[in-house]
C-alpha positions as CSV (number, residue, x, y, z in Angstrom):
1,X,-15.1,2.3,-23.8
2,X,-13.2,4.9,-22.2
3,X,-14.7,4.3,-18.8
4,X,-12.3,1.4,-18.5
5,X,-9.4,3.9,-18.8
6,X,-11.0,6.2,-16.4
7,X,-11.5,3.4,-13.9
8,X,-7.6,2.4,-14.2
9,X,-6.7,6.1,-13.7
10,X,-8.9,6.1,-10.4
11,X,-7.2,3.0,-9.3
12,X,-3.8,4.5,-10.0
13,X,-4.5,7.7,-8.1
14,X,-5.8,5.4,-5.0
15,X,-2.4,3.6,-5.2
16,X,-0.4,6.8,-5.3
17,X,-2.4,8.0,-2.2
18,X,-1.9,4.9,-0.4
19,X,2.0,5.5,-0.7
20,X,1.3,8.6,1.3
21,X,-0.4,6.7,4.2
22,X,1.5,3.7,5.1
23,X,-0.4,1.2,7.2
24,X,-3.8,2.1,5.5
25,X,-6.1,0.7,3.0
26,X,-8.7,2.4,0.7
27,X,-12.3,1.3,1.4
28,X,-14.0,3.9,-0.8
29,X,-13.1,6.3,-3.6
30,X,-15.6,8.9,-4.9
31,X,-15.7,10.7,-8.2
32,X,-17.7,13.7,-9.3
33,X,-19.2,13.5,-12.9
34,X,-20.9,16.3,-14.7
35,X,-23.9,15.4,-16.9
36,X,-21.9,16.8,-19.9
37,X,-18.7,15.0,-19.1
38,X,-19.2,12.4,-21.5
39,X,-19.0,9.6,-19.0
40,X,-21.4,6.9,-18.3
41,X,-21.6,6.6,-14.6
42,X,-23.0,2.9,-14.7
43,X,-20.4,1.9,-17.3
44,X,-17.8,3.4,-15.2
45,X,-19.1,1.5,-12.2
46,X,-19.2,-1.8,-14.1
47,X,-15.5,-1.2,-15.3
48,X,-14.3,-0.3,-11.9
49,X,-16.1,-3.2,-10.1
50,X,-14.6,-5.5,-12.8
51,X,-11.1,-4.3,-12.3
52,X,-11.3,-4.3,-8.4
53,X,-12.9,-7.7,-8.1
54,X,-10.3,-10.3,-7.1
55,X,-7.6,-7.8,-6.7
56,X,-5.5,-6.7,-3.8
57,X,-7.8,-3.5,-3.7
58,X,-11.0,-5.6,-3.1
59,X,-13.4,-4.7,-1.5
60,X,-12.9,-1.1,-2.5
61,X,-16.1,0.8,-3.3
62,X,-16.9,3.5,-5.9
63,X,-19.0,6.3,-4.9
64,X,-20.2,8.5,-7.7
65,X,-21.7,12.2,-7.4
66,X,-23.6,13.4,-10.4
67,X,-23.2,17.1,-10.9
68,X,-24.4,19.7,-13.4
69,X,-21.8,20.8,-16.0
70,X,-18.6,18.9,-17.5
71,X,-16.7,18.0,-14.4
72,X,-14.8,14.7,-13.8
73,X,-13.0,14.9,-10.7
74,X,-11.6,12.5,-8.0
75,X,-13.6,13.7,-5.1
76,X,-12.4,11.8,-2.1
77,X,-10.6,8.5,-0.9
78,X,-11.5,7.0,2.4
79,X,-8.9,5.1,4.2
80,X,-8.8,2.6,7.0
81,X,-5.8,1.5,9.2
82,X,-4.7,-2.0,8.6
83,X,-4.3,-4.0,11.8
84,X,-1.8,-6.8,11.9
85,X,-3.4,-8.4,15.0
86,X,-0.6,-7.2,17.2
87,X,-1.5,-3.8,17.6
88,X,0.6,-2.5,14.9
89,X,-0.5,-1.4,11.3
90,X,1.0,-3.0,8.3
91,X,1.8,-1.2,5.2
92,X,1.3,-3.4,2.1
93,X,0.5,-1.2,-0.9
94,X,-1.5,-3.3,-3.6
95,X,-0.5,-2.7,-7.1
96,X,-3.0,-2.7,-10.0
97,X,-0.5,-1.9,-12.8
98,X,-1.0,-5.3,-14.4
99,X,-4.7,-4.7,-14.7
100,X,-4.2,-1.3,-16.4
101,X,-1.6,-2.2,-18.8
């Protein structure tokens, strides 16, 4: 099931992006999947949710945009600031490397 590897790559891309935005957490990530990309969107969603559940990234959502063609692209990442309760943003960067190994 290569969808598990794709889900892992998506999470690694989210992690990398979070390094650029300290004090933020990812809330939603979107992918564009062409009908000829050879990727089953529901299988990808299942794998993604299994990896994110009970992880530091939870509750990260996966948005899937179905397209014509053979594209498979990371479309967007929605970020929110993390509020520590004292008006300051904190910058914990959750790591998913263990789940992807």
